[in-house]
PDB file of the backbone (N, CA, C, O) and the ligand in Angstrom, with CONECT records:
HET     ZN  A 101       1
ATOM      1  N   MET A   1      -5.814  -9.255   6.171  1.00  0.00           N
ATOM      2  CA  MET A   1      -5.527  -7.829   6.369  1.00  0.00           C
ATOM      3  C   MET A   1      -4.033  -7.646   6.564  1.00  0.00           C
ATOM      4  O   MET A   1      -3.339  -8.553   7.025  1.00  0.00           O
ATOM      5  N   VAL A   2      -3.550  -6.479   6.214  1.00  0.00           N
ATOM      6  CA  VAL A   2      -2.131  -6.174   6.330  1.00  0.00           C
ATOM      7  C   VAL A   2      -1.709  -6.118   7.800  1.00  0.00           C
ATOM      8  O   VAL A   2      -2.474  -5.674   8.656  1.00  0.00           O
ATOM      9  N   SER A   3      -0.488  -6.569   8.083  1.00  0.00           N
ATOM     10  CA  SER A   3      -0.040  -6.593   9.470  1.00  0.00           C
ATOM     11  C   SER A   3       1.260  -5.822   9.687  1.00  0.00           C
ATOM     12  O   SER A   3       1.636  -5.558  10.829  1.00  0.00           O
ATOM     13  N   GLU A   4       1.945  -5.460   8.612  1.00  0.00           N
ATOM     14  CA  GLU A   4       3.217  -4.753   8.752  1.00  0.00           C
ATOM     15  C   GLU A   4       3.475  -3.871   7.544  1.00  0.00           C
ATOM     16  O   GLU A   4       2.850  -4.019   6.494  1.00  0.00           O
ATOM     17  N   CYS A   5       4.419  -2.941   7.723  1.00  0.00           N
ATOM     18  CA  CYS A   5       4.788  -2.017   6.661  1.00  0.00           C
ATOM     19  C   CYS A   5       5.338  -2.783   5.451  1.00  0.00           C
ATOM     20  O   CYS A   5       6.061  -3.768   5.600  1.00  0.00           O
ATOM     21  N   MET A   6       4.983  -2.313   4.261  1.00  0.00           N
ATOM     22  CA  MET A   6       5.397  -2.995   3.036  1.00  0.00           C
ATOM     23  C   MET A   6       6.893  -2.860   2.762  1.00  0.00           C
ATOM     24  O   MET A   6       7.473  -3.684   2.056  1.00  0.00           O
ATOM     25  N   ASN A   7       7.517  -1.821   3.321  1.00  0.00           N
ATOM     26  CA  ASN A   7       8.952  -1.615   3.087  1.00  0.00           C
ATOM     27  C   ASN A   7       9.739  -2.761   3.735  1.00  0.00           C
ATOM     28  O   ASN A   7       9.676  -2.925   4.954  1.00  0.00           O
ATOM     29  N   PRO A   8      10.472  -3.550   2.957  1.00  0.00           N
ATOM     30  CA  PRO A   8      11.200  -4.690   3.521  1.00  0.00           C
ATOM     31  C   PRO A   8      12.299  -4.284   4.492  1.00  0.00           C
ATOM     32  O   PRO A   8      12.732  -5.100   5.307  1.00  0.00           O
ATOM     33  N   ASP A   9      12.758  -3.037   4.421  1.00  0.00           N
ATOM     34  CA  ASP A   9      13.780  -2.564   5.354  1.00  0.00           C
ATOM     35  C   ASP A   9      13.182  -2.026   6.644  1.00  0.00           C
ATOM     36  O   ASP A   9      13.921  -1.643   7.550  1.00  0.00           O
ATOM     37  N   CYS A  10      11.872  -1.990   6.743  1.00  0.00           N
ATOM     38  CA  CYS A  10      11.186  -1.442   7.917  1.00  0.00           C
ATOM     39  C   CYS A  10      10.387  -2.534   8.627  1.00  0.00           C
ATOM     40  O   CYS A  10      10.739  -2.948   9.731  1.00  0.00           O
ATOM     41  N   ARG A  11       9.331  -2.989   8.003  1.00  0.00           N
ATOM     42  CA  ARG A  11       8.463  -4.048   8.530  1.00  0.00           C
ATOM     43  C   ARG A  11       7.867  -3.705   9.886  1.00  0.00           C
ATOM     44  O   ARG A  11       7.642  -4.587  10.715  1.00  0.00           O
ATOM     45  N   GLN A  12       7.612  -2.422  10.108  1.00  0.00           N
ATOM     46  CA  GLN A  12       6.949  -2.014  11.349  1.00  0.00           C
ATOM     47  C   GLN A  12       5.584  -2.684  11.429  1.00  0.00           C
ATOM     48  O   GLN A  12       4.872  -2.782  10.430  1.00  0.00           O
ATOM     49  N   LYS A  13       5.222  -3.151  12.638  1.00  0.00           N
ATOM     50  CA  LYS A  13       3.933  -3.809  12.830  1.00  0.00           C
ATOM     51  C   LYS A  13       2.813  -2.773  12.828  1.00  0.00           C
ATOM     52  O   LYS A  13       2.960  -1.682  13.379  1.00  0.00           O
ATOM     53  N   LEU A  14       1.701  -3.127  12.204  1.00  0.00           N
ATOM     54  CA  LEU A  14       0.530  -2.247  12.168  1.00  0.00           C
ATOM     55  C   LEU A  14      -0.364  -2.581  13.354  1.00  0.00           C
ATOM     56  O   LEU A  14      -1.000  -3.634  13.387  1.00  0.00           O
ATOM     57  N   HIS A  15      -0.409  -1.669  14.332  1.00  0.00           N
ATOM     58  CA  HIS A  15      -1.295  -1.840  15.481  1.00  0.00           C
ATOM     59  C   HIS A  15      -2.481  -0.905  15.360  1.00  0.00           C
ATOM     60  O   HIS A  15      -3.624  -1.302  15.588  1.00  0.00           O
ATOM     61  N   TYR A  16      -2.206   0.335  15.000  1.00  0.00           N
ATOM     62  CA  TYR A  16      -3.251   1.335  14.818  1.00  0.00           C
ATOM     63  C   TYR A  16      -2.923   2.130  13.573  1.00  0.00           C
ATOM     64  O   TYR A  16      -1.759   2.432  13.306  1.00  0.00           O
ATOM     65  N   LEU A  17      -3.948   2.468  12.814  1.00  0.00           N
ATOM     66  CA  LEU A  17      -3.730   3.242  11.600  1.00  0.00           C
ATOM     67  C   LEU A  17      -3.761   4.725  11.946  1.00  0.00           C
ATOM     68  O   LEU A  17      -4.750   5.421  11.715  1.00  0.00           O
ATOM     69  N   ARG A  18      -2.647   5.185  12.506  1.00  0.00           N
ATOM     70  CA  ARG A  18      -2.548   6.599  12.884  1.00  0.00           C
ATOM     71  C   ARG A  18      -1.798   7.395  11.836  1.00  0.00           C
ATOM     72  O   ARG A  18      -1.969   8.610  11.735  1.00  0.00           O
ATOM     73  N   SER A  19      -0.992   6.739  11.079  1.00  0.00           N
ATOM     74  CA  SER A  19      -0.249   7.427  10.039  1.00  0.00           C
ATOM     75  C   SER A  19       0.043   6.432   8.930  1.00  0.00           C
ATOM     76  O   SER A  19      -0.134   5.224   9.086  1.00  0.00           O
ATOM     77  N   GLY A  20       0.486   6.964   7.828  1.00  0.00           N
ATOM     78  CA  GLY A  20       0.810   6.101   6.706  1.00  0.00           C
ATOM     79  C   GLY A  20      -0.338   6.003   5.729  1.00  0.00           C
ATOM     80  O   GLY A  20      -1.265   6.813   5.738  1.00  0.00           O
ATOM     81  N   ARG A  21      -0.255   5.013   4.905  1.00  0.00           N
ATOM     82  CA  ARG A  21      -1.233   4.876   3.831  1.00  0.00           C
ATOM     83  C   ARG A  21      -1.517   3.398   3.588  1.00  0.00           C
ATOM     84  O   ARG A  21      -0.614   2.561   3.588  1.00  0.00           O
ATOM     85  N   VAL A  22      -2.788   3.106   3.382  1.00  0.00           N
ATOM     86  CA  VAL A  22      -3.223   1.752   3.066  1.00  0.00           C
ATOM     87  C   VAL A  22      -3.827   1.754   1.671  1.00  0.00           C
ATOM     88  O   VAL A  22      -4.601   2.646   1.323  1.00  0.00           O
ATOM     89  N   VAL A  23      -3.481   0.782   0.895  1.00  0.00           N
ATOM     90  CA  VAL A  23      -4.150   0.597  -0.385  1.00  0.00           C
ATOM     91  C   VAL A  23      -4.755  -0.798  -0.417  1.00  0.00           C
ATOM     92  O   VAL A  23      -4.214  -1.751   0.143  1.00  0.00           O
ATOM     93  N   ARG A  24      -5.858  -0.881  -1.071  1.00  0.00           N
ATOM     94  CA  ARG A  24      -6.522  -2.170  -1.270  1.00  0.00           C
ATOM     95  C   ARG A  24      -6.525  -2.452  -2.755  1.00  0.00           C
ATOM     96  O   ARG A  24      -6.938  -1.615  -3.558  1.00  0.00           O
ATOM     97  N   VAL A  25      -6.066  -3.624  -3.111  1.00  0.00           N
ATOM     98  CA  VAL A  25      -6.030  -4.036  -4.504  1.00  0.00           C
ATOM     99  C   VAL A  25      -6.968  -5.224  -4.662  1.00  0.00           C
ATOM    100  O   VAL A  25      -6.842  -6.235  -3.970  1.00  0.00           O
ATOM    101  N   VAL A  26      -7.898  -5.081  -5.574  1.00  0.00           N
ATOM    102  CA  VAL A  26      -8.878  -6.129  -5.820  1.00  0.00           C
ATOM    103  C   VAL A  26      -8.587  -6.745  -7.178  1.00  0.00           C
ATOM    104  O   VAL A  26      -8.601  -6.060  -8.200  1.00  0.00           O
ATOM    105  N   HIS A  27      -8.330  -8.013  -7.177  1.00  0.00           N
ATOM    106  CA  HIS A  27      -8.092  -8.740  -8.418  1.00  0.00           C
ATOM    107  C   HIS A  27      -9.380  -9.460  -8.781  1.00  0.00           C
ATOM    108  O   HIS A  27      -9.840 -10.335  -8.048  1.00  0.00           O
ATOM    109  N   CYS A  28      -9.953  -9.092  -9.905  1.00  0.00           N
ATOM    110  CA  CYS A  28     -11.195  -9.703 -10.365  1.00  0.00           C
ATOM    111  C   CYS A  28     -10.882 -10.488 -11.630  1.00  0.00           C
ATOM    112  O   CYS A  28     -10.524  -9.914 -12.658  1.00  0.00           O
ATOM    113  N   GLY A  29     -11.016 -11.756 -11.546  1.00  0.00           N
ATOM    114  CA  GLY A  29     -10.757 -12.576 -12.722  1.00  0.00           C
ATOM    115  C   GLY A  29     -11.531 -13.876 -12.632  1.00  0.00           C
ATOM    116  O   GLY A  29     -11.442 -14.601 -11.641  1.00  0.00           O
ATOM    117  N   GLY A  30     -12.279 -14.156 -13.661  1.00  0.00           N
ATOM    118  CA  GLY A  30     -13.062 -15.389 -13.658  1.00  0.00           C
ATOM    119  C   GLY A  30     -14.072 -15.382 -12.529  1.00  0.00           C
ATOM    120  O   GLY A  30     -14.766 -14.388 -12.316  1.00  0.00           O
ATOM    121  N   GLU A  31     -14.155 -16.473 -11.815  1.00  0.00           N
ATOM    122  CA  GLU A  31     -15.119 -16.588 -10.721  1.00  0.00           C
ATOM    123  C   GLU A  31     -14.505 -16.209  -9.387  1.00  0.00           C
ATOM    124  O   GLU A  31     -15.204 -16.183  -8.374  1.00  0.00           O
ATOM    125  N   GLN A  32     -13.218 -15.914  -9.365  1.00  0.00           N
ATOM    126  CA  GLN A  32     -12.522 -15.667  -8.113  1.00  0.00           C
ATOM    127  C   GLN A  32     -12.132 -14.194  -7.981  1.00  0.00           C
ATOM    128  O   GLN A  32     -11.606 -13.593  -8.918  1.00  0.00           O
ATOM    129  N   THR A  33     -12.396 -13.631  -6.818  1.00  0.00           N
ATOM    130  CA  THR A  33     -11.976 -12.270  -6.504  1.00  0.00           C
ATOM    131  C   THR A  33     -11.011 -12.320  -5.334  1.00  0.00           C
ATOM    132  O   THR A  33     -11.329 -12.881  -4.285  1.00  0.00           O
ATOM    133  N   ILE A  34      -9.842 -11.739  -5.509  1.00  0.00           N
ATOM    134  CA  ILE A  34      -8.815 -11.732  -4.465  1.00  0.00           C
ATOM    135  C   ILE A  34      -8.580 -10.291  -4.044  1.00  0.00           C
ATOM    136  O   ILE A  34      -8.382  -9.418  -4.890  1.00  0.00           O
ATOM    137  N   VAL A  35      -8.601 -10.038  -2.745  1.00  0.00           N
ATOM    138  CA  VAL A  35      -8.379  -8.697  -2.197  1.00  0.00           C
ATOM    139  C   VAL A  35      -7.080  -8.706  -1.397  1.00  0.00           C
ATOM    140  O   VAL A  35      -6.888  -9.548  -0.520  1.00  0.00           O
ATOM    141  N   GLU A  36      -6.195  -7.769  -1.704  1.00  0.00           N
ATOM    142  CA  GLU A  36      -4.939  -7.624  -0.974  1.00  0.00           C
ATOM    143  C   GLU A  36      -4.864  -6.214  -0.393  1.00  0.00           C
ATOM    144  O   GLU A  36      -5.354  -5.259  -0.996  1.00  0.00           O
ATOM    145  N   HIS A  37      -4.248  -6.092   0.778  1.00  0.00           N
ATOM    146  CA  HIS A  37      -4.026  -4.790   1.402  1.00  0.00           C
ATOM    147  C   HIS A  37      -2.531  -4.587   1.588  1.00  0.00           C
ATOM    148  O   HIS A  37      -1.801  -5.520   1.923  1.00  0.00           O
ATOM    149  N   PHE A  38      -2.089  -3.369   1.370  1.00  0.00           N
ATOM    150  CA  PHE A  38      -0.689  -3.001   1.573  1.00  0.00           C
ATOM    151  C   PHE A  38      -0.651  -1.720   2.387  1.00  0.00           C
ATOM    152  O   PHE A  38      -1.479  -0.831   2.190  1.00  0.00           O
ATOM    153  N   TRP A  39       0.302  -1.621   3.296  1.00  0.00           N
ATOM    154  CA  TRP A  39       0.415  -0.447   4.167  1.00  0.00           C
ATOM    155  C   TRP A  39       1.846   0.055   4.169  1.00  0.00           C
ATOM    156  O   TRP A  39       2.795  -0.726   4.245  1.00  0.00           O
ATOM    157  N   LEU A  40       1.988   1.375   4.083  1.00  0.00           N
ATOM    158  CA  LEU A  40       3.274   2.033   4.314  1.00  0.00           C
ATOM    159  C   LEU A  40       3.127   2.847   5.588  1.00  0.00           C
ATOM    160  O   LEU A  40       2.196   3.644   5.702  1.00  0.00           O
ATOM    161  N   CYS A  41       4.024   2.665   6.547  1.00  0.00           N
ATOM    162  CA  CYS A  41       3.956   3.423   7.799  1.00  0.00           C
ATOM    163  C   CYS A  41       4.250   4.903   7.507  1.00  0.00           C
ATOM    164  O   CYS A  41       4.709   5.243   6.417  1.00  0.00           O
ATOM    165  N   GLY A  42       3.988   5.764   8.470  1.00  0.00           N
ATOM    166  CA  GLY A  42       4.167   7.192   8.277  1.00  0.00           C
ATOM    167  C   GLY A  42       5.581   7.580   7.895  1.00  0.00           C
ATOM    168  O   GLY A  42       5.777   8.427   7.024  1.00  0.00           O
ATOM    169  N   ALA A  43       6.566   6.973   8.533  1.00  0.00           N
ATOM    170  CA  ALA A  43       7.967   7.295   8.233  1.00  0.00           C
ATOM    171  C   ALA A  43       8.323   6.882   6.800  1.00  0.00           C
ATOM    172  O   ALA A  43       8.974   7.635   6.077  1.00  0.00           O
ATOM    173  N   CYS A  44       7.901   5.704   6.402  1.00  0.00           N
ATOM    174  CA  CYS A  44       8.225   5.233   5.050  1.00  0.00           C
ATOM    175  C   CYS A  44       7.443   5.997   3.989  1.00  0.00           C
ATOM    176  O   CYS A  44       7.919   6.179   2.868  1.00  0.00           O
ATOM    177  N   LEU A  45       6.239   6.443   4.346  1.00  0.00           N
ATOM    178  CA  LEU A  45       5.432   7.199   3.392  1.00  0.00           C
ATOM    179  C   LEU A  45       6.073   8.535   3.051  1.00  0.00           C
ATOM    180  O   LEU A  45       5.795   9.101   1.994  1.00  0.00           O
ATOM    181  N   GLN A  46       6.924   9.045   3.926  1.00  0.00           N
ATOM    182  CA  GLN A  46       7.627  10.286   3.630  1.00  0.00           C
ATOM    183  C   GLN A  46       8.690  10.093   2.553  1.00  0.00           C
ATOM    184  O   GLN A  46       9.078  11.045   1.876  1.00  0.00           O
ATOM    185  N   ARG A  47       9.153   8.868   2.403  1.00  0.00           N
ATOM    186  CA  ARG A  47      10.235   8.605   1.449  1.00  0.00           C
ATOM    187  C   ARG A  47       9.794   7.777   0.248  1.00  0.00           C
ATOM    188  O   ARG A  47      10.424   7.815  -0.809  1.00  0.00           O
ATOM    189  N   PHE A  48       8.695   7.021   0.423  1.00  0.00           N
ATOM    190  CA  PHE A  48       8.258   6.119  -0.644  1.00  0.00           C
ATOM    191  C   PHE A  48       6.766   6.279  -0.909  1.00  0.00           C
ATOM    192  O   PHE A  48       6.027   6.816  -0.083  1.00  0.00           O
ATOM    193  N   ASP A  49       6.341   5.806  -2.067  1.00  0.00           N
ATOM    194  CA  ASP A  49       4.916   5.688  -2.363  1.00  0.00           C
ATOM    195  C   ASP A  49       4.717   4.385  -3.114  1.00  0.00           C
ATOM    196  O   ASP A  49       5.671   3.766  -3.585  1.00  0.00           O
ATOM    197  N   PHE A  50       3.468   3.985  -3.214  1.00  0.00           N
ATOM    198  CA  PHE A  50       3.151   2.758  -3.927  1.00  0.00           C
ATOM    199  C   PHE A  50       3.293   2.987  -5.425  1.00  0.00           C
ATOM    200  O   PHE A  50       3.027   4.074  -5.937  1.00  0.00           O
ATOM    201  N   ARG A  51       3.709   1.960  -6.093  1.00  0.00           N
ATOM    202  CA  ARG A  51       3.825   2.000  -7.544  1.00  0.00           C
ATOM    203  C   ARG A  51       3.040   0.813  -8.083  1.00  0.00           C
ATOM    204  O   ARG A  51       3.258  -0.333  -7.689  1.00  0.00           O
ATOM    205  N   PHE A  52       2.129   1.115  -8.985  1.00  0.00           N
ATOM    206  CA  PHE A  52       1.293   0.071  -9.557  1.00  0.00           C
ATOM    207  C   PHE A  52       1.754  -0.166 -10.984  1.00  0.00           C
ATOM    208  O   PHE A  52       1.589   0.685 -11.859  1.00  0.00           O
ATOM    209  N   ALA A  53       2.322  -1.313 -11.195  1.00  0.00           N
ATOM    210  CA  ALA A  53       2.856  -1.648 -12.512  1.00  0.00           C
ATOM    211  C   ALA A  53       2.213  -2.940 -12.989  1.00  0.00           C
ATOM    212  O   ALA A  53       2.181  -3.941 -12.274  1.00  0.00           O
ATOM    213  N   GLY A  54       1.719  -2.897 -14.176  1.00  0.00           N
ATOM    214  CA  GLY A  54       1.098  -4.094 -14.708  1.00  0.00           C
ATOM    215  C   GLY A  54      -0.261  -4.327 -14.066  1.00  0.00           C
ATOM    216  O   GLY A  54      -0.808  -3.449 -13.398  1.00  0.00           O
ATOM    217  N   GLN A  55      -0.777  -5.479 -14.270  1.00  0.00           N
ATOM    218  CA  GLN A  55      -2.135  -5.776 -13.829  1.00  0.00           C
ATOM    219  C   GLN A  55      -2.218  -6.074 -12.336  1.00  0.00           C
ATOM    220  O   GLN A  55      -3.237  -5.778 -11.712  1.00  0.00           O
ATOM    221  N   ASP A  56      -1.205  -6.634 -11.767  1.00  0.00           N
ATOM    222  CA  ASP A  56      -1.344  -7.073 -10.388  1.00  0.00           C
ATOM    223  C   ASP A  56      -0.051  -6.930  -9.587  1.00  0.00           C
ATOM    224  O   ASP A  56       0.160  -7.649  -8.611  1.00  0.00           O
ATOM    225  N   HIS A  57       0.798  -6.016  -9.992  1.00  0.00           N
ATOM    226  CA  HIS A  57       2.070  -5.877  -9.297  1.00  0.00           C
ATOM    227  C   HIS A  57       2.128  -4.555  -8.542  1.00  0.00           C
ATOM    228  O   HIS A  57       1.954  -3.490  -9.133  1.00  0.00           O
ATOM    229  N   VAL A  58       2.369  -4.623  -7.249  1.00  0.00           N
ATOM    230  CA  VAL A  58       2.487  -3.439  -6.407  1.00  0.00           C
ATOM    231  C   VAL A  58       3.899  -3.422  -5.840  1.00  0.00           C
ATOM    232  O   VAL A  58       4.355  -4.406  -5.257  1.00  0.00           O
ATOM    233  N   SER A  59       4.589  -2.297  -6.015  1.00  0.00           N
ATOM    234  CA  SER A  59       5.935  -2.166  -5.483  1.00  0.00           C
ATOM    235  C   SER A  59       6.082  -0.769  -4.887  1.00  0.00           C
ATOM    236  O   SER A  59       5.105  -0.027  -4.785  1.00  0.00           O
ATOM    237  N   LEU A  60       7.297  -0.415  -4.496  1.00  0.00           N
ATOM    238  CA  LEU A  60       7.568   0.895  -3.898  1.00  0.00           C
ATOM    239  C   LEU A  60       8.424   1.721  -4.835  1.00  0.00           C
ATOM    240  O   LEU A  60       9.240   1.195  -5.590  1.00  0.00           O
ATOM    241  N   MET A  61       8.221   3.026  -4.769  1.00  0.00           N
ATOM    242  CA  MET A  61       9.089   3.952  -5.497  1.00  0.00           C
ATOM    243  C   MET A  61       9.431   5.115  -4.575  1.00  0.00           C
ATOM    244  O   MET A  61       8.646   5.476  -3.698  1.00  0.00           O
ATOM    245  N   ARG A  62      10.598   5.693  -4.780  1.00  0.00           N
ATOM    246  CA  ARG A  62      11.026   6.830  -3.958  1.00  0.00           C
ATOM    247  C   ARG A  62      10.247   8.078  -4.335  1.00  0.00           C
ATOM    248  O   ARG A  62       9.957   8.312  -5.508  1.00  0.00           O
ATOM    249  N   ARG A  63       9.911   8.878  -3.330  1.00  0.00           N
ATOM    250  CA  ARG A  63       9.212  10.143  -3.551  1.00  0.00           C
ATOM    251  C   ARG A  63      10.199  11.254  -3.877  1.00  0.00           C
ATOM    252  O   ARG A  63      11.355  11.237  -3.454  1.00  0.00           O
ATOM    253  N   ARG A  64       9.710  12.207  -4.634  1.00  0.00           N
ATOM    254  CA  ARG A  64      10.486  13.430  -4.845  1.00  0.00           C
ATOM    255  C   ARG A  64      10.089  14.482  -3.838  1.00  0.00           C
ATOM    256  O   ARG A  64      10.916  15.297  -3.429  1.00  0.00           O
ATOM    257  N   LEU A  65       8.808  14.473  -3.427  1.00  0.00           N
ATOM    258  CA  LEU A  65       8.299  15.428  -2.458  1.00  0.00           C
ATOM    259  C   LEU A  65       7.729  14.673  -1.269  1.00  0.00           C
ATOM    260  O   LEU A  65       7.218  13.566  -1.438  1.00  0.00           O
ATOM    261  N   PRO A  66       7.804  15.246  -0.059  1.00  0.00           N
ATOM    262  CA  PRO A  66       7.242  14.573   1.118  1.00  0.00           C
ATOM    263  C   PRO A  66       5.736  14.415   0.984  1.00  0.00           C
ATOM    264  O   PRO A  66       5.066  15.203   0.317  1.00  0.00           O
ATOM    265  N   ALA A  67       5.221  13.379   1.635  1.00  0.00           N
ATOM    266  CA  ALA A  67       3.784  13.115   1.634  1.00  0.00           C
ATOM    267  C   ALA A  67       3.145  13.768   2.846  1.00  0.00           C
ATOM    268  O   ALA A  67       3.841  14.080   3.813  1.00  0.00           O
ATOM    269  N   PRO A  68       1.826  13.984   2.817  1.00  0.00           N
ATOM    270  CA  PRO A  68       1.141  14.458   4.016  1.00  0.00           C
ATOM    271  C   PRO A  68       1.236  13.421   5.132  1.00  0.00           C
ATOM    272  O   PRO A  68       1.325  12.223   4.864  1.00  0.00           O
ATOM    273  N   VAL A  69       1.218  13.877   6.373  1.00  0.00           N
ATOM    274  CA  VAL A  69       1.432  12.990   7.515  1.00  0.00           C
ATOM    275  C   VAL A  69       0.180  12.203   7.874  1.00  0.00           C
ATOM    276  O   VAL A  69       0.279  11.064   8.328  1.00  0.00           O
ATOM    277  N   GLU A  70      -0.998  12.794   7.678  1.00  0.00           N
ATOM    278  CA  GLU A  70      -2.217  12.131   8.118  1.00  0.00           C
ATOM    279  C   GLU A  70      -2.477  10.839   7.347  1.00  0.00           C
ATOM    280  O   GLU A  70      -2.044  10.664   6.208  1.00  0.00           O
ATOM    281  N   ALA A  71      -3.190   9.960   8.003  1.00  0.00           N
ATOM    282  CA  ALA A  71      -3.522   8.682   7.376  1.00  0.00           C
ATOM    283  C   ALA A  71      -4.573   8.900   6.294  1.00  0.00           C
ATOM    284  O   ALA A  71      -5.475   9.724   6.443  1.00  0.00           O
ATOM    285  N   HIS A  72      -4.448   8.173   5.239  1.00  0.00           N
ATOM    286  CA  HIS A  72      -5.455   8.210   4.213  1.00  0.00           C
ATOM    287  C   HIS A  72      -5.415   6.880   3.452  1.00  0.00           C
ATOM    288  O   HIS A  72      -4.431   6.143   3.511  1.00  0.00           O
ATOM    289  N   ALA A  73      -6.457   6.607   2.770  1.00  0.00           N
ATOM    290  CA  ALA A  73      -6.563   5.316   2.107  1.00  0.00           C
ATOM    291  C   ALA A  73      -6.926   5.518   0.644  1.00  0.00           C
ATOM    292  O   ALA A  73      -7.504   6.531   0.249  1.00  0.00           O
ATOM    293  N   LEU A  74      -6.574   4.547  -0.117  1.00  0.00           N
ATOM    294  CA  LEU A  74      -6.861   4.563  -1.545  1.00  0.00           C
ATOM    295  C   LEU A  74      -7.291   3.154  -1.941  1.00  0.00           C
ATOM    296  O   LEU A  74      -6.700   2.166  -1.503  1.00  0.00           O
ATOM    297  N   THR A  75      -8.286   3.078  -2.742  1.00  0.00           N
ATOM    298  CA  THR A  75      -8.716   1.786  -3.241  1.00  0.00           C
ATOM    299  C   THR A  75      -8.435   1.720  -4.730  1.00  0.00           C
ATOM    300  O   THR A  75      -8.822   2.608  -5.490  1.00  0.00           O
ATOM    301  N   LEU A  76      -7.776   0.687  -5.125  1.00  0.00           N
ATOM    302  CA  LEU A  76      -7.478   0.475  -6.527  1.00  0.00           C
ATOM    303  C   LEU A  76      -8.048  -0.883  -6.918  1.00  0.00           C
ATOM    304  O   LEU A  76      -7.801  -1.885  -6.246  1.00  0.00           O
ATOM    305  N   THR A  77      -8.780  -0.908  -7.965  1.00  0.00           N
ATOM    306  CA  THR A  77      -9.347  -2.167  -8.436  1.00  0.00           C
ATOM    307  C   THR A  77      -8.651  -2.560  -9.710  1.00  0.00           C
ATOM    308  O   THR A  77      -8.631  -1.811 -10.687  1.00  0.00           O
ATOM    309  N   LEU A  78      -8.083  -3.740  -9.687  1.00  0.00           N
ATOM    310  CA  LEU A  78      -7.413  -4.288 -10.863  1.00  0.00           C
ATOM    311  C   LEU A  78      -8.234  -5.440 -11.385  1.00  0.00           C
ATOM    312  O   LEU A  78      -8.693  -6.292 -10.624  1.00  0.00           O
ATOM    313  N   VAL A  79      -8.412  -5.458 -12.670  1.00  0.00           N
ATOM    314  CA  VAL A  79      -9.158  -6.558 -13.277  1.00  0.00           C
ATOM    315  C   VAL A  79      -8.178  -7.396 -14.071  1.00  0.00           C
ATOM    316  O   VAL A  79      -7.574  -6.937 -15.040  1.00  0.00           O
ATOM    317  N   ALA A  80      -8.038  -8.630 -13.637  1.00  0.00           N
ATOM    318  CA  ALA A  80      -7.085  -9.534 -14.307  1.00  0.00           C
ATOM    319  C   ALA A  80      -7.756 -10.187 -15.499  1.00  0.00           C
ATOM    320  O   ALA A  80      -7.130 -10.983 -16.200  1.00  0.00           O
TER     321      ALA A  80
HETATM  322 ZN    ZN A 101       7.748   1.517   7.349  1.00  0.00          ZN2+
END
């Protein structure tokens, strides 16, 4: 499970999911399934969002508009 903010300039520890956003990425390939979680804290979510590029690459991109403050989750399934 995720333990800190994905932003390398922040790295805030995740104690309670009160704000921000969590995504779960499921890699399904062959006989093995790998699940990864990524979290952006509330402050970073105002400036960044997740960017899904390619089959299994998750990075950050700058937002043009602020995000909602409340916590919410998104599940993305990637098939390798
Ligand atoms: Zn952060």
